[in-house]
PQR file with spaces between the fields and no chain letter, atoms N, CA, C, O and H, PARSE charges and radii, in Angstrom:
ATOM       1  N    TYR     1      19.296  -10.977   -7.083 -0.4000 1.5000
ATOM       2  CA   TYR     1      19.597  -12.213   -6.403 -0.0000 2.0000
ATOM       3  C    TYR     1      18.328  -13.016   -6.216  0.5500 1.7000
ATOM       4  O    TYR     1      17.225  -12.478   -6.312 -0.5500 1.4000
ATOM       5  N    ARG     2      18.479  -14.302   -5.951 -0.4000 1.5000
ATOM       6  CA   ARG     2      17.314  -15.154   -5.707 -0.0000 2.0000
ATOM       7  C    ARG     2      16.947  -15.080   -4.235  0.5500 1.7000
ATOM       8  O    ARG     2      17.820  -15.050   -3.368 -0.5500 1.4000
ATOM       9  H    ARG     2      19.375  -14.740   -5.873  0.4000 1.0000
ATOM      10  N    THR     3      15.666  -15.052   -3.964 -0.4000 1.5000
ATOM      11  CA   THR     3      15.209  -15.022   -2.574 -0.0000 2.0000
ATOM      12  C    THR     3      14.740  -16.403   -2.113  0.5500 1.7000
ATOM      13  O    THR     3      14.368  -16.572   -0.952 -0.5500 1.4000
ATOM      14  H    THR     3      14.957  -15.077   -4.669  0.4000 1.0000
ATOM      15  N    THR     4      14.755  -17.380   -3.003 -0.4000 1.5000
ATOM      16  CA   THR     4      14.410  -18.766   -2.653 -0.0000 2.0000
ATOM      17  C    THR     4      15.497  -19.684   -3.203  0.5500 1.7000
ATOM      18  O    THR     4      16.353  -19.259   -3.979 -0.5500 1.4000
ATOM      19  H    THR     4      15.058  -17.242   -3.946  0.4000 1.0000
ATOM      20  N    ALA     5      15.451  -20.952   -2.790 -0.4000 1.5000
ATOM      21  CA   ALA     5      16.413  -21.931   -3.299 -0.0000 2.0000
ATOM      22  C    ALA     5      16.092  -22.306   -4.747  0.5500 1.7000
ATOM      23  O    ALA     5      16.974  -22.765   -5.472 -0.5500 1.4000
ATOM      24  H    ALA     5      14.756  -21.298   -2.160  0.4000 1.0000
ATOM      25  N    GLN     6      14.853  -22.118   -5.175 -0.4000 1.5000
ATOM      26  CA   GLN     6      14.428  -22.437   -6.535 -0.0000 2.0000
ATOM      27  C    GLN     6      14.311  -21.148   -7.354  0.5500 1.7000
ATOM      28  O    GLN     6      13.921  -20.115   -6.809 -0.5500 1.4000
ATOM      29  H    GLN     6      14.135  -21.744   -4.587  0.4000 1.0000
ATOM      30  N    PRO     7      14.634  -21.185   -8.628 -0.5600 1.5000
ATOM      31  CA   PRO     7      14.624  -19.964   -9.452  0.2800 2.0000
ATOM      32  C    PRO     7      13.233  -19.606   -9.990  0.5500 1.7000
ATOM      33  O    PRO     7      13.061  -19.494  -11.204 -0.5500 1.4000
ATOM      34  N    TYR     8      12.259  -19.427   -9.130 -0.4000 1.5000
ATOM      35  CA   TYR     8      10.920  -19.045   -9.578 -0.0000 2.0000
ATOM      36  C    TYR     8      10.954  -17.607  -10.089  0.5500 1.7000
ATOM      37  O    TYR     8      11.729  -16.783   -9.604 -0.5500 1.4000
ATOM      38  H    TYR     8      12.399  -19.518   -8.144  0.4000 1.0000
ATOM      39  N    PHE     9      10.100  -17.316  -11.081 -0.4000 1.5000
ATOM      40  CA   PHE     9      10.104  -15.980  -11.677 -0.0000 2.0000
ATOM      41  C    PHE     9       9.789  -14.882  -10.663  0.5500 1.7000
ATOM      42  O    PHE     9      10.287  -13.764  -10.797 -0.5500 1.4000
ATOM      43  H    PHE     9       9.471  -17.985  -11.476  0.4000 1.0000
ATOM      44  N    PHE    10       8.985  -15.177   -9.667 -0.4000 1.5000
ATOM      45  CA   PHE    10       8.569  -14.159   -8.697 -0.0000 2.0000
ATOM      46  C    PHE    10       9.577  -13.985   -7.561  0.5500 1.7000
ATOM      47  O    PHE    10       9.415  -13.102   -6.719 -0.5500 1.4000
ATOM      48  H    PHE    10       8.581  -16.085   -9.558  0.4000 1.0000
ATOM      49  N    SER    11      10.600  -14.811   -7.534 -0.4000 1.5000
ATOM      50  CA   SER    11      11.551  -14.732   -6.414 -0.0000 2.0000
ATOM      51  C    SER    11      12.858  -14.053   -6.794  0.5500 1.7000
ATOM      52  O    SER    11      13.858  -14.204   -6.094 -0.5500 1.4000
ATOM      53  H    SER    11      10.732  -15.528   -8.218  0.4000 1.0000
ATOM      54  N    GLN    12      12.863  -13.311   -7.887 -0.4000 1.5000
ATOM      55  CA   GLN    12      14.064  -12.601   -8.316 -0.0000 2.0000
ATOM      56  C    GLN    12      14.010  -11.157   -7.816  0.5500 1.7000
ATOM      57  O    GLN    12      13.005  -10.472   -8.004 -0.5500 1.4000
ATOM      58  H    GLN    12      12.050  -13.188   -8.456  0.4000 1.0000
ATOM      59  N    GLN    13      15.071  -10.701   -7.190 -0.4000 1.5000
ATOM      60  CA   GLN    13      15.166   -9.321   -6.724 -0.0000 2.0000
ATOM      61  C    GLN    13      16.364   -8.692   -7.422  0.5500 1.7000
ATOM      62  O    GLN    13      17.502   -9.121   -7.234 -0.5500 1.4000
ATOM      63  H    GLN    13      15.888  -11.258   -7.037  0.4000 1.0000
ATOM      64  N    SER    14      16.097   -7.676   -8.223 -0.4000 1.5000
ATOM      65  CA   SER    14      17.203   -7.001   -8.908 -0.0000 2.0000
ATOM      66  C    SER    14      17.963   -6.116   -7.921  0.5500 1.7000
ATOM      67  O    SER    14      17.526   -5.905   -6.790 -0.5500 1.4000
ATOM      68  H    SER    14      15.172   -7.327   -8.376  0.4000 1.0000
ATOM      69  N    ALA    15      19.092   -5.611   -8.365 -0.4000 1.5000
ATOM      70  CA   ALA    15      19.901   -4.733   -7.518 -0.0000 2.0000
ATOM      71  C    ALA    15      19.067   -3.519   -7.110  0.5500 1.7000
ATOM      72  O    ALA    15      18.186   -3.087   -7.853 -0.5500 1.4000
ATOM      73  H    ALA    15      19.448   -5.782   -9.283  0.4000 1.0000
ATOM      74  N    TYR    16      19.346   -2.976   -5.937 -0.4000 1.5000
ATOM      75  CA   TYR    16      18.568   -1.848   -5.448 -0.0000 2.0000
ATOM      76  C    TYR    16      19.412   -1.000   -4.518  0.5500 1.7000
ATOM      77  O    TYR    16      20.459   -1.427   -4.029 -0.5500 1.4000
ATOM      78  H    TYR    16      20.062   -3.327   -5.333  0.4000 1.0000
ATOM      79  N    ALA    17      18.937    0.198   -4.289 -0.4000 1.5000
ATOM      80  CA   ALA    17      19.552    1.100   -3.313 -0.0000 2.0000
ATOM      81  C    ALA    17      18.415    1.757   -2.542  0.5500 1.7000
ATOM      82  O    ALA    17      17.359    2.044   -3.105 -0.5500 1.4000
ATOM      83  H    ALA    17      18.087    0.544   -4.686  0.4000 1.0000
ATOM      84  N    THR    18      18.629    1.990   -1.276 -0.4000 1.5000
ATOM      85  CA   THR    18      17.657    2.726   -0.478 -0.0000 2.0000
ATOM      86  C    THR    18      18.335    3.975    0.071  0.5500 1.7000
ATOM      87  O    THR    18      19.562    4.053    0.137 -0.5500 1.4000
ATOM      88  H    THR    18      19.487    1.757   -0.818  0.4000 1.0000
ATOM      89  N    LEU    19      17.523    4.944    0.460 -0.4000 1.5000
ATOM      90  CA   LEU    19      18.039    6.203    0.960 -0.0000 2.0000
ATOM      91  C    LEU    19      17.524    6.425    2.371  0.5500 1.7000
ATOM      92  O    LEU    19      16.316    6.522    2.586 -0.5500 1.4000
ATOM      93  H    LEU    19      16.527    4.880    0.406  0.4000 1.0000
ATOM      94  N    ASP    20      18.438    6.506    3.337 -0.4000 1.5000
ATOM      95  CA   ASP    20      18.100    6.800    4.728 -0.0000 2.0000
ATOM      96  C    ASP    20      18.697    8.162    5.070  0.5500 1.7000
ATOM      97  O    ASP    20      19.851    8.444    4.745 -0.5500 1.4000
ATOM      98  H    ASP    20      19.420    6.427    3.162  0.4000 1.0000
ATOM      99  N    LEU    21      17.906    8.997    5.724 -0.4000 1.5000
ATOM     100  CA   LEU    21      18.339   10.349    6.071 -0.0000 2.0000
ATOM     101  C    LEU    21      18.183   10.580    7.561  0.5500 1.7000
ATOM     102  O    LEU    21      17.277   10.025    8.184 -0.5500 1.4000
ATOM     103  H    LEU    21      16.969    8.768    5.988  0.4000 1.0000
ATOM     104  N    SER    22      19.057   11.395    8.141 -0.4000 1.5000
ATOM     105  CA   SER    22      18.886   11.794    9.542 -0.0000 2.0000
ATOM     106  C    SER    22      19.536   13.155    9.758  0.5500 1.7000
ATOM     107  O    SER    22      20.474   13.544    9.062 -0.5500 1.4000
ATOM     108  H    SER    22      19.792   11.846    7.635  0.4000 1.0000
ATOM     109  N    LEU    23      19.005   13.855   10.740 -0.4000 1.5000
ATOM     110  CA   LEU    23      19.517   15.162   11.113 -0.0000 2.0000
ATOM     111  C    LEU    23      19.577   15.195   12.628  0.5500 1.7000
ATOM     112  O    LEU    23      18.588   14.899   13.297 -0.5500 1.4000
ATOM     113  H    LEU    23      18.243   13.539   11.305  0.4000 1.0000
ATOM     114  N    LEU    24      20.732   15.555   13.172 -0.4000 1.5000
ATOM     115  CA   LEU    24      20.953   15.546   14.616 -0.0000 2.0000
ATOM     116  C    LEU    24      21.251   16.953   15.111  0.5500 1.7000
ATOM     117  O    LEU    24      22.050   17.680   14.521 -0.5500 1.4000
ATOM     118  H    LEU    24      21.535   15.796   12.628  0.4000 1.0000
ATOM     119  N    TRP    25      20.596   17.322   16.199 -0.4000 1.5000
ATOM     120  CA   TRP    25      20.911   18.562   16.903 -0.0000 2.0000
ATOM     121  C    TRP    25      21.357   18.176   18.301  0.5500 1.7000
ATOM     122  O    TRP    25      20.718   17.351   18.955 -0.5500 1.4000
ATOM     123  H    TRP    25      19.946   16.732   16.678  0.4000 1.0000
ATOM     124  N    ALA    26      22.447   18.767   18.759 -0.4000 1.5000
ATOM     125  CA   ALA    26      22.948   18.523   20.111 -0.0000 2.0000
ATOM     126  C    ALA    26      23.149   19.864   20.797  0.5500 1.7000
ATOM     127  O    ALA    26      23.622   20.822   20.186 -0.5500 1.4000
ATOM     128  H    ALA    26      22.966   19.437   18.228  0.4000 1.0000
ATOM     129  N    SER    27      22.785   19.923   22.075 -0.4000 1.5000
ATOM     130  CA   SER    27      23.006   21.147   22.845 -0.0000 2.0000
ATOM     131  C    SER    27      24.508   21.377   22.998  0.5500 1.7000
ATOM     132  O    SER    27      25.291   20.438   22.855 -0.5500 1.4000
ATOM     133  H    SER    27      22.401   19.145   22.572  0.4000 1.0000
ATOM     134  N    PRO    28      24.918   22.604   23.285 -0.5600 1.5000
ATOM     135  CA   PRO    28      26.359   22.881   23.416  0.2800 2.0000
ATOM     136  C    PRO    28      27.069   21.985   24.429  0.5500 1.7000
ATOM     137  O    PRO    28      28.236   21.646   24.229 -0.5500 1.4000
ATOM     138  N    ASP    29      26.398   21.597   25.504 -0.4000 1.5000
ATOM     139  CA   ASP    29      27.027   20.715   26.493 -0.0000 2.0000
ATOM     140  C    ASP    29      26.775   19.236   26.208  0.5500 1.7000
ATOM     141  O    ASP    29      27.191   18.375   26.983 -0.5500 1.4000
ATOM     142  H    ASP    29      25.450   21.873   25.666  0.4000 1.0000
ATOM     143  N    SER    30      26.099   18.939   25.105 -0.4000 1.5000
ATOM     144  CA   SER    30      25.796   17.565   24.649 -0.0000 2.0000
ATOM     145  C    SER    30      24.910   16.783   25.616  0.5500 1.7000
ATOM     146  O    SER    30      24.858   15.556   25.542 -0.5500 1.4000
ATOM     147  H    SER    30      25.761   19.638   24.475  0.4000 1.0000
ATOM     148  N    LYS    31      24.219   17.466   26.513 -0.4000 1.5000
ATOM     149  CA   LYS    31      23.308   16.746   27.407 -0.0000 2.0000
ATOM     150  C    LYS    31      21.995   16.400   26.717  0.5500 1.7000
ATOM     151  O    LYS    31      21.372   15.385   27.029 -0.5500 1.4000
ATOM     152  H    LYS    31      24.261   18.463   26.573  0.4000 1.0000
ATOM     153  N    TYR    32      21.579   17.241   25.784 -0.4000 1.5000
ATOM     154  CA   TYR    32      20.330   17.010   25.066 -0.0000 2.0000
ATOM     155  C    TYR    32      20.640   16.790   23.591  0.5500 1.7000
ATOM     156  O    TYR    32      21.455   17.500   23.002 -0.5500 1.4000
ATOM     157  H    TYR    32      22.086   18.065   25.531  0.4000 1.0000
ATOM     158  N    THR    33      19.979   15.799   23.004 -0.4000 1.5000
ATOM     159  CA   THR    33      20.065   15.604   21.561 -0.0000 2.0000
ATOM     160  C    THR    33      18.676   15.329   21.018  0.5500 1.7000
ATOM     161  O    THR    33      17.833   14.736   21.692 -0.5500 1.4000
ATOM     162  H    THR    33      19.317   15.222   23.482  0.4000 1.0000
ATOM     163  N    VAL    34      18.454   15.764   19.804 -0.4000 1.5000
ATOM     164  CA   VAL    34      17.211   15.486   19.087 -0.0000 2.0000
ATOM     165  C    VAL    34      17.606   15.059   17.685  0.5500 1.7000
ATOM     166  O    VAL    34      18.381   15.742   17.015 -0.5500 1.4000
ATOM     167  H    VAL    34      19.139   16.245   19.257  0.4000 1.0000
ATOM     168  N    ARG    35      17.074   13.935   17.244 -0.4000 1.5000
ATOM     169  CA   ARG    35      17.382   13.408   15.910 -0.0000 2.0000
ATOM     170  C    ARG    35      16.072   13.163   15.166  0.5500 1.7000
ATOM     171  O    ARG    35      15.166   12.502   15.674 -0.5500 1.4000
ATOM     172  H    ARG    35      16.444   13.380   17.788  0.4000 1.0000
ATOM     173  N    GLY    36      15.993   13.704   13.964 -0.4000 1.5000
ATOM     174  CA   GLY    36      14.892   13.389   13.056 -0.0000 2.0000
ATOM     175  C    GLY    36      15.419   12.439   11.994  0.5500 1.7000
ATOM     176  O    GLY    36      16.562   12.577   11.558 -0.5500 1.4000
ATOM     177  H    GLY    36      16.729   14.241   13.551  0.4000 1.0000
ATOM     178  N    PHE    37      14.608   11.476   11.570 -0.4000 1.5000
ATOM     179  CA   PHE    37      15.094   10.503   10.591 -0.0000 2.0000
ATOM     180  C    PHE    37      13.985   10.078    9.628  0.5500 1.7000
ATOM     181  O    PHE    37      12.797   10.145    9.944 -0.5500 1.4000
ATOM     182  H    PHE    37      13.680   11.363   11.924  0.4000 1.0000
ATOM     183  N    VAL    38      14.408    9.643    8.458 -0.4000 1.5000
ATOM     184  CA   VAL    38      13.540    9.018    7.463 -0.0000 2.0000
ATOM     185  C    VAL    38      14.301    7.813    6.941  0.5500 1.7000
ATOM     186  O    VAL    38      15.411    7.957    6.428 -0.5500 1.4000
ATOM     187  H    VAL    38      15.373    9.588    8.201  0.4000 1.0000
ATOM     188  N    ASN    39      13.730    6.647    7.062 -0.4000 1.5000
ATOM     189  CA   ASN    39      14.335    5.430    6.513 -0.0000 2.0000
ATOM     190  C    ASN    39      13.554    5.012    5.279  0.5500 1.7000
ATOM     191  O    ASN    39      12.328    5.112    5.248 -0.5500 1.4000
ATOM     192  H    ASN    39      12.829    6.530    7.479  0.4000 1.0000
ATOM     193  N    ASN    40      14.264    4.545    4.266 -0.4000 1.5000
ATOM     194  CA   ASN    40      13.689    4.180    2.969 -0.0000 2.0000
ATOM     195  C    ASN    40      12.910    5.366    2.400  0.5500 1.7000
ATOM     196  O    ASN    40      11.733    5.240    2.063 -0.5500 1.4000
ATOM     197  H    ASN    40      15.261    4.464    4.290  0.4000 1.0000
ATOM     198  N    ALA    41      13.568    6.504    2.300 -0.4000 1.5000
ATOM     199  CA   ALA    41      12.926    7.755    1.872 -0.0000 2.0000
ATOM     200  C    ALA    41      12.272    7.650    0.503  0.5500 1.7000
ATOM     201  O    ALA    41      11.280    8.334    0.249 -0.5500 1.4000
ATOM     202  H    ALA    41      14.524    6.606    2.574  0.4000 1.0000
ATOM     203  N    THR    42      12.793    6.818   -0.381 -0.4000 1.5000
ATOM     204  CA   THR    42      12.213    6.671   -1.713 -0.0000 2.0000
ATOM     205  C    THR    42      11.069    5.659   -1.739  0.5500 1.7000
ATOM     206  O    THR    42      10.441    5.461   -2.779 -0.5500 1.4000
ATOM     207  H    THR    42      13.598    6.263   -0.175  0.4000 1.0000
ATOM     208  N    ASN    43      10.797    5.025   -0.611 -0.4000 1.5000
ATOM     209  CA   ASN    43       9.713    4.039   -0.472 -0.0000 2.0000
ATOM     210  C    ASN    43       9.867    2.877   -1.456  0.5500 1.7000
ATOM     211  O    ASN    43       8.884    2.410   -2.031 -0.5500 1.4000
ATOM     212  H    ASN    43      11.308    5.186    0.234  0.4000 1.0000
ATOM     213  N    LYS    44      11.089    2.420   -1.642 -0.4000 1.5000
ATOM     214  CA   LYS    44      11.408    1.335   -2.559 -0.0000 2.0000
ATOM     215  C    LYS    44      10.962    0.002   -1.959  0.5500 1.7000
ATOM     216  O    LYS    44      11.302   -0.315   -0.819 -0.5500 1.4000
ATOM     217  H    LYS    44      11.888    2.800   -1.175  0.4000 1.0000
ATOM     218  N    ALA    45      10.194   -0.785   -2.737 -0.4000 1.5000
ATOM     219  CA   ALA    45       9.779   -2.125   -2.309 -0.0000 2.0000
ATOM     220  C    ALA    45      10.914   -3.103   -2.617  0.5500 1.7000
ATOM     221  O    ALA    45      11.324   -3.239   -3.769 -0.5500 1.4000
ATOM     222  H    ALA    45       9.918   -0.528   -3.663  0.4000 1.0000
ATOM     223  N    VAL    46      11.418   -3.782   -1.588 -0.4000 1.5000
ATOM     224  CA   VAL    46      12.536   -4.712   -1.738 -0.0000 2.0000
ATOM     225  C    VAL    46      12.135   -6.057   -1.154  0.5500 1.7000
ATOM     226  O    VAL    46      11.832   -6.161    0.034 -0.5500 1.4000
ATOM     227  H    VAL    46      11.085   -3.672   -0.651  0.4000 1.0000
ATOM     228  N    MET    47      12.134   -7.088   -1.994 -0.4000 1.5000
ATOM     229  CA   MET    47      11.823   -8.436   -1.524 -0.0000 2.0000
ATOM     230  C    MET    47      13.035   -8.998   -0.791  0.5500 1.7000
ATOM     231  O    MET    47      14.131   -9.052   -1.349 -0.5500 1.4000
ATOM     232  H    MET    47      12.380   -7.004   -2.960  0.4000 1.0000
ATOM     233  N    THR    48      12.844   -9.412    0.448 -0.4000 1.5000
ATOM     234  CA   THR    48      13.956   -9.944    1.230 -0.0000 2.0000
ATOM     235  C    THR    48      13.976  -11.467    1.255  0.5500 1.7000
ATOM     236  O    THR    48      15.037  -12.062    1.444 -0.5500 1.4000
ATOM     237  H    THR    48      11.954   -9.368    0.901  0.4000 1.0000
ATOM     238  N    SER    49      12.825  -12.108    1.069 -0.4000 1.5000
ATOM     239  CA   SER    49      12.795  -13.574    1.003 -0.0000 2.0000
ATOM     240  C    SER    49      11.479  -14.016    0.376  0.5500 1.7000
ATOM     241  O    SER    49      10.508  -13.261    0.316 -0.5500 1.4000
ATOM     242  H    SER    49      11.964  -11.624    0.916  0.4000 1.0000
ATOM     243  N    GLY    50      11.478  -15.243   -0.082 -0.4000 1.5000
ATOM     244  CA   GLY    50      10.280  -15.835   -0.659 -0.0000 2.0000
ATOM     245  C    GLY    50      10.313  -17.332   -0.435  0.5500 1.7000
ATOM     246  O    GLY    50      11.365  -17.904   -0.152 -0.5500 1.4000
ATOM     247  H    GLY    50      12.266  -15.856   -0.033  0.4000 1.0000
ATOM     248  N    ASN    51       9.161  -17.962   -0.560 -0.4000 1.5000
ATOM     249  CA   ASN    51       9.089  -19.403   -0.356 -0.0000 2.0000
ATOM     250  C    ASN    51       7.879  -19.944   -1.087  0.5500 1.7000
ATOM     251  O    ASN    51       6.912  -19.221   -1.330 -0.5500 1.4000
ATOM     252  H    ASN    51       8.306  -17.498   -0.790  0.4000 1.0000
ATOM     253  N    VAL    52       7.936  -21.218   -1.437 -0.4000 1.5000
ATOM     254  CA   VAL    52       6.810  -21.906   -2.078 -0.0000 2.0000
ATOM     255  C    VAL    52       6.455  -23.092   -1.212  0.5500 1.7000
ATOM     256  O    VAL    52       7.323  -23.856   -0.791 -0.5500 1.4000
ATOM     257  H    VAL    52       8.721  -21.805   -1.240  0.4000 1.0000
ATOM     258  N    PHE    53       5.165  -23.237   -0.949 -0.4000 1.5000
ATOM     259  CA   PHE    53       4.670  -24.331   -0.119 -0.0000 2.0000
ATOM     260  C    PHE    53       3.880  -25.313   -0.977  0.5500 1.7000
ATOM     261  O    PHE    53       3.727  -25.105   -2.181 -0.5500 1.4000
ATOM     262  H    PHE    53       4.459  -22.617   -1.291  0.4000 1.0000
ATOM     263  N    SER    54       3.386  -26.367   -0.370 -0.4000 1.5000
ATOM     264  CA   SER    54       2.599  -27.351   -1.096 -0.0000 2.0000
ATOM     265  C    SER    54       1.351  -26.709   -1.689  0.5500 1.7000
ATOM     266  O    SER    54       0.927  -25.642   -1.243 -0.5500 1.4000
ATOM     267  H    SER    54       3.511  -26.536    0.608  0.4000 1.0000
ATOM     268  N    LEU    55       0.774  -27.339   -2.670 -0.4000 1.5000
ATOM     269  CA   LEU    55      -0.432  -26.878   -3.371 -0.0000 2.0000
ATOM     270  C    LEU    55      -0.213  -25.536   -4.077  0.5500 1.7000
ATOM     271  O    LEU    55      -1.170  -24.803   -4.328 -0.5500 1.4000
ATOM     272  H    LEU    55       1.118  -28.205   -3.033  0.4000 1.0000
ATOM     273  N    GLY    56       1.045  -25.217   -4.395 -0.4000 1.5000
ATOM     274  CA   GLY    56       1.343  -24.024   -5.169 -0.0000 2.0000
ATOM     275  C    GLY    56       1.215  -22.721   -4.410  0.5500 1.7000
ATOM     276  O    GLY    56       1.157  -21.657   -5.027 -0.5500 1.4000
ATOM     277  H    GLY    56       1.822  -25.812   -4.191  0.4000 1.0000
ATOM     278  N    ARG    57       1.169  -22.771   -3.095 -0.4000 1.5000
ATOM     279  CA   ARG    57       1.079  -21.531   -2.314 -0.0000 2.0000
ATOM     280  C    ARG    57       2.456  -20.876   -2.260  0.5500 1.7000
ATOM     281  O    ARG    57       3.469  -21.549   -2.069 -0.5500 1.4000
ATOM     282  H    ARG    57       1.216  -23.635   -2.594  0.4000 1.0000
ATOM     283  N    ALA    58       2.480  -19.571   -2.429 -0.4000 1.5000
ATOM     284  CA   ALA    58       3.742  -18.831   -2.404 -0.0000 2.0000
ATOM     285  C    ALA    58       3.616  -17.660   -1.442  0.5500 1.7000
ATOM     286  O    ALA    58       2.528  -17.124   -1.230 -0.5500 1.4000
ATOM     287  H    ALA    58       1.657  -19.024   -2.584  0.4000 1.0000
ATOM     288  N    MET    59       4.723  -17.280   -0.878 -0.4000 1.5000
ATOM     289  CA   MET    59       4.747  -16.111    0.002 -0.0000 2.0000
ATOM     290  C    MET    59       6.045  -15.350   -0.218  0.5500 1.7000
ATOM     291  O    MET    59       7.044  -15.910   -0.667 -0.5500 1.4000
ATOM     292  H    MET    59       5.607  -17.715   -1.050  0.4000 1.0000
ATOM     293  N    ALA    60       6.011  -14.061    0.109 -0.4000 1.5000
ATOM     294  CA   ALA    60       7.202  -13.224   -0.015 -0.0000 2.0000
ATOM     295  C    ALA    60       7.228  -12.248    1.148  0.5500 1.7000
ATOM     296  O    ALA    60       6.183  -11.789    1.609 -0.5500 1.4000
ATOM     297  H    ALA    60       5.199  -13.606    0.474  0.4000 1.0000
ATOM     298  N    ASP    61       8.416  -11.936    1.615 -0.4000 1.5000
ATOM     299  CA   ASP    61       8.614  -10.918    2.652 -0.0000 2.0000
ATOM     300  C    ASP    61       9.299   -9.726    2.010  0.5500 1.7000
ATOM     301  O    ASP    61      10.165   -9.878    1.148 -0.5500 1.4000
ATOM     302  H    ASP    61       9.265  -12.308    1.240  0.4000 1.0000
ATOM     303  N    PHE    62       8.898   -8.535    2.444 -0.4000 1.5000
ATOM     304  CA   PHE    62       9.465   -7.305    1.923 -0.0000 2.0000
ATOM     305  C    PHE    62      10.047   -6.487    3.064  0.5500 1.7000
ATOM     306  O    PHE    62       9.623   -6.610    4.213 -0.5500 1.4000
ATOM     307  H    PHE    62       8.195   -8.412    3.144  0.4000 1.0000
ATOM     308  N    SER    63      11.024   -5.648    2.731 -0.4000 1.5000
ATOM     309  CA   SER    63      11.604   -4.767    3.739 -0.0000 2.0000
ATOM     310  C    SER    63      10.583   -3.706    4.138  0.5500 1.7000
ATOM     311  O    SER    63       9.538   -3.571    3.502 -0.5500 1.4000
ATOM     312  H    SER    63      11.368   -5.548    1.798  0.4000 1.0000
ATOM     313  N    SER    64      10.884   -2.970    5.174 -0.4000 1.5000
ATOM     314  CA   SER    64       9.963   -1.956    5.684 -0.0000 2.0000
ATOM     315  C    SER    64       9.736   -0.853    4.657  0.5500 1.7000
ATOM     316  O    SER    64      10.662   -0.469    3.944 -0.5500 1.4000
ATOM     317  H    SER    64      11.733   -3.080    5.691  0.4000 1.0000
ATOM     318  N    PRO    65       8.508   -0.339    4.578 -0.5600 1.5000
ATOM     319  CA   PRO    65       8.262    0.818    3.720  0.2800 2.0000
ATOM     320  C    PRO    65       8.859    2.071    4.355  0.5500 1.7000
ATOM     321  O    PRO    65       9.491    1.995    5.409 -0.5500 1.4000
ATOM     322  N    ARG    66       8.661    3.215    3.719 -0.4000 1.5000
ATOM     323  CA   ARG    66       9.176    4.477    4.274 -0.0000 2.0000
ATOM     324  C    ARG    66       8.609    4.675    5.679  0.5500 1.7000
ATOM     325  O    ARG    66       7.412    4.506    5.910 -0.5500 1.4000
ATOM     326  H    ARG    66       8.148    3.277    2.863  0.4000 1.0000
ATOM     327  N    TYR    67       9.482    5.033    6.602 -0.4000 1.5000
ATOM     328  CA   TYR    67       9.021    5.420    7.930 -0.0000 2.0000
ATOM     329  C    TYR    67       9.936    6.506    8.477  0.5500 1.7000
ATOM     330  O    TYR    67      11.094    6.626    8.080 -0.5500 1.4000
ATOM     331  H    TYR    67      10.455    5.171    6.414  0.4000 1.0000
ATOM     332  N    TYR    68       9.398    7.281    9.382 -0.4000 1.5000
ATOM     333  CA   TYR    68      10.117    8.447    9.880 -0.0000 2.0000
ATOM     334  C    TYR    68       9.769    8.654   11.339  0.5500 1.7000
ATOM     335  O    TYR    68       8.793    8.105   11.850 -0.5500 1.4000
ATOM     336  H    TYR    68       8.456    7.183    9.705  0.4000 1.0000
ATOM     337  N    GLY    69      10.581    9.450   11.992 -0.4000 1.5000
ATOM     338  CA   GLY    69      10.330    9.704   13.401 -0.0000 2.0000
ATOM     339  C    GLY    69      11.328   10.693   13.980  0.5500 1.7000
ATOM     340  O    GLY    69      12.195   11.224   13.286 -0.5500 1.4000
ATOM     341  H    GLY    69      11.374    9.895   11.576  0.4000 1.0000
ATOM     342  N    VAL    70      11.172   10.916   15.264 -0.4000 1.5000
ATOM     343  CA   VAL    70      12.037   11.814   16.020 -0.0000 2.0000
ATOM     344  C    VAL    70      12.466   11.089   17.278  0.5500 1.7000
ATOM     345  O    VAL    70      11.657   10.433   17.935 -0.5500 1.4000
ATOM     346  H    VAL    70      10.467   10.485   15.828  0.4000 1.0000
ATOM     347  N    ARG    71      13.732   11.208   17.609 -0.4000 1.5000
ATOM     348  CA   ARG    71      14.260   10.631   18.842 -0.0000 2.0000
ATOM     349  C    ARG    71      14.863   11.753   19.665  0.5500 1.7000
ATOM     350  O    ARG    71      15.572   12.609   19.138 -0.5500 1.4000
ATOM     351  H    ARG    71      14.389   11.740   17.075  0.4000 1.0000
ATOM     352  N    ALA    72      14.584   11.745   20.934 -0.4000 1.5000
ATOM     353  CA   ALA    72      15.153   12.737   21.847 -0.0000 2.0000
ATOM     354  C    ALA    72      15.878   11.999   22.958  0.5500 1.7000
ATOM     355  O    ALA    72      15.452   10.925   23.383 -0.5500 1.4000
ATOM     356  H    ALA    72      14.008   11.049   21.363  0.4000 1.0000
ATOM     357  N    ALA    73      16.988   12.585   23.431 -0.4000 1.5000
ATOM     358  CA   ALA    73      17.763   11.939   24.471 -0.0000 2.0000
ATOM     359  C    ALA    73      18.289   12.970   25.447  0.5500 1.7000
ATOM     360  O    ALA    73      18.529   14.125   25.097 -0.5500 1.4000
ATOM     361  H    ALA    73      17.334   13.457   23.085  0.4000 1.0000
ATOM     362  N    TYR    74      18.460   12.526   26.676 -0.4000 1.5000
ATOM     363  CA   TYR    74      19.083   13.327   27.720 -0.0000 2.0000
ATOM     364  C    TYR    74      20.208   12.506   28.316  0.5500 1.7000
ATOM     365  O    TYR    74      19.970   11.396   28.792 -0.5500 1.4000
ATOM     366  H    TYR    74      18.265   11.587   26.961  0.4000 1.0000
ATOM     367  N    ASN    75      21.398   13.009   28.302 -0.4000 1.5000
ATOM     368  CA   ASN    75      22.557   12.306   28.863 -0.0000 2.0000
ATOM     369  C    ASN    75      22.904   12.905   30.220  0.5500 1.7000
ATOM     370  O    ASN    75      23.082   14.117   30.348 -0.5500 1.4000
ATOM     371  H    ASN    75      21.591   13.910   27.915  0.4000 1.0000
ATOM     372  N    PHE    76      22.997   12.053   31.222 -0.4000 1.5000
ATOM     373  CA   PHE    76      23.333   12.542   32.573 -0.0000 2.0000
ATOM     374  C    PHE    76      24.549   11.841   33.115  0.5500 1.7000
ATOM     375  O    PHE    76      24.976   12.124   34.235 -0.5500 1.4000
ATOM     376  H    PHE    76      22.852   11.069   31.118  0.4000 1.0000
């Protein structure tokens, strides 16, 4: 798809897929949960938007690179 209103060669983003993973553990009474996650596990670079300004300046925005973390929760 195009990321700008104009069909510039650098503003074309082909079809893509990303892989997000998560693993959840919950205590038997569900009061405690721990979740580990990885978003964009394949570290795929995806252009989300682009623009051209005066004097030939161009910019592009990309989605987040691979990131991961752990979330813990207590339900009361």
